[in-house]
C-alpha positions in Angstrom: -51.4 80.9 -54.8 -49.3 77.5 -54.8 -50.6 74.6 -54.8 -48.0 72.2 -54.3 -47.0 68.9 -55.2 -48.6 66.8 -52.7 -51.2 65.3 -52.1 -53.6 64.1 -48.7 -56.9 62.5 -50.7 -57.0 59.4 -47.8 -56.5 62.2 -44.9 -59.0 64.4 -46.3 -61.2 61.8 -46.4 -60.7 60.0 -43.1 -60.8 63.3 -41.2 -64.5 64.3 -42.9 -65.9 61.5 -42.1 -64.4 62.0 -38.6 -66.3 65.3 -38.9 -69.6 64.2 -40.5 -70.1 60.8 -38.2 -71.2 62.2 -35.1 -74.2 63.7 -36.3 -76.8 62.0 -34.9 -79.4 64.0 -36.7 -78.7 64.2 -40.3 -78.5 61.7 -42.5 -74.8 61.0 -43.3 -72.6 60.7 -46.0 -69.1 61.9 -47.4 -69.1 63.8 -51.0 -65.5 63.4 -52.4 -64.4 65.2 -56.0 -60.3 64.2 -57.0 -58.6 62.5 -59.5 -58.2 60.0 -56.5 -54.4 60.5 -56.5 -52.5 60.3 -53.1 -48.7 60.5 -52.3 -48.4 62.3 -49.2 -51.6 60.6 -46.5 -50.8 58.9 -43.1 -53.6 57.3 -43.6 -54.5 54.7 -46.3 -57.2 53.2 -48.2 -58.3 50.6 -45.2 -58.1 53.0 -42.7 -60.5 55.2 -44.6 -62.9 52.2 -44.8 -62.3 51.0 -41.8 -63.7 54.4 -40.5 -66.4 54.7 -42.9 -67.9 51.7 -41.9 -67.5 52.2 -38.3 -69.2 55.2 -38.2 -71.8 54.3 -40.6 -70.4 57.4 -43.0 -70.6 56.3 -46.8 -68.3 57.8 -49.1 -69.2 58.9 -52.1 -66.8 59.3 -54.5 -66.8 61.4 -58.1 -63.7 61.1 -60.6 -62.7 64.1 -62.1 -59.6 64.8 -64.7 -57.7 63.7 -67.5 -56.2 61.3 -64.6 -58.5 59.3 -63.0 -57.2 56.8 -60.4 -60.6 54.9 -60.8 -59.1 51.8 -58.6 -58.6 53.9 -55.8 -62.2 56.1 -55.8 -64.3 52.4 -57.0 -62.6 50.9 -53.6 -63.4 53.5 -51.4 -66.8 54.0 -52.6 -67.7 50.3 -52.4 -66.1 49.6 -48.9 -68.0 52.4 -47.5 -71.5 52.0 -49.0 -71.6 54.8 -51.5 -71.2 55.0 -55.0 -68.6 56.1 -57.5 -68.9 58.4 -60.5 -66.7 59.8 -63.1 -67.4 63.5 -64.2 -65.0 63.5 -67.4 -65.4 66.4 -70.0 -67.2 64.4 -72.7 -70.3 63.1 -69.7 -70.4 66.9 -68.9 -71.0 67.6 -72.4 -74.5 69.6 -72.6 -75.3 67.0 -76.1 -74.5 63.8 -73.7 -76.7 65.1 -71.4 -79.2 66.0 -73.6 -78.6 62.6 -75.3 -78.8 60.5 -72.0 -82.2 62.9 -71.4 -83.9 61.7 -74.2 -83.9 57.9 -73.6 -84.8 58.1 -70.2 -87.9 56.2 -69.4 -91.3 57.5 -69.5 -93.3 57.3 -65.7 -94.7 53.5 -66.9 -91.6 52.4 -67.1 -91.5 51.6 -71.1 -88.9 53.5 -73.3 -89.5 57.0 -74.8 -90.0 56.8 -78.5 -88.1 58.6 -80.5 
């Protein structure tokens, strides 16, 4: 398997929005998990956000990897009405998840006691 050296993230997200847009009976959204790199697309960030807005399809971007282009992914998500999340190694660790869960709010709204 040769993964190549080109990344066409904007072209892929543009196509995903095109494929999702006509689905009228479903809640629409595109989720993209990437490092945010793009070095070969014919489409631009502006093309993707314009297409997503015109079709009412928010893009939720998940930044993955050691070298994430946060700026591009944040702009992609914010420009389409979606959200940006980051899933780096430290955020995925079980101890981090357990720590976050222990600080969660109670149903009544107050913080949990230690």
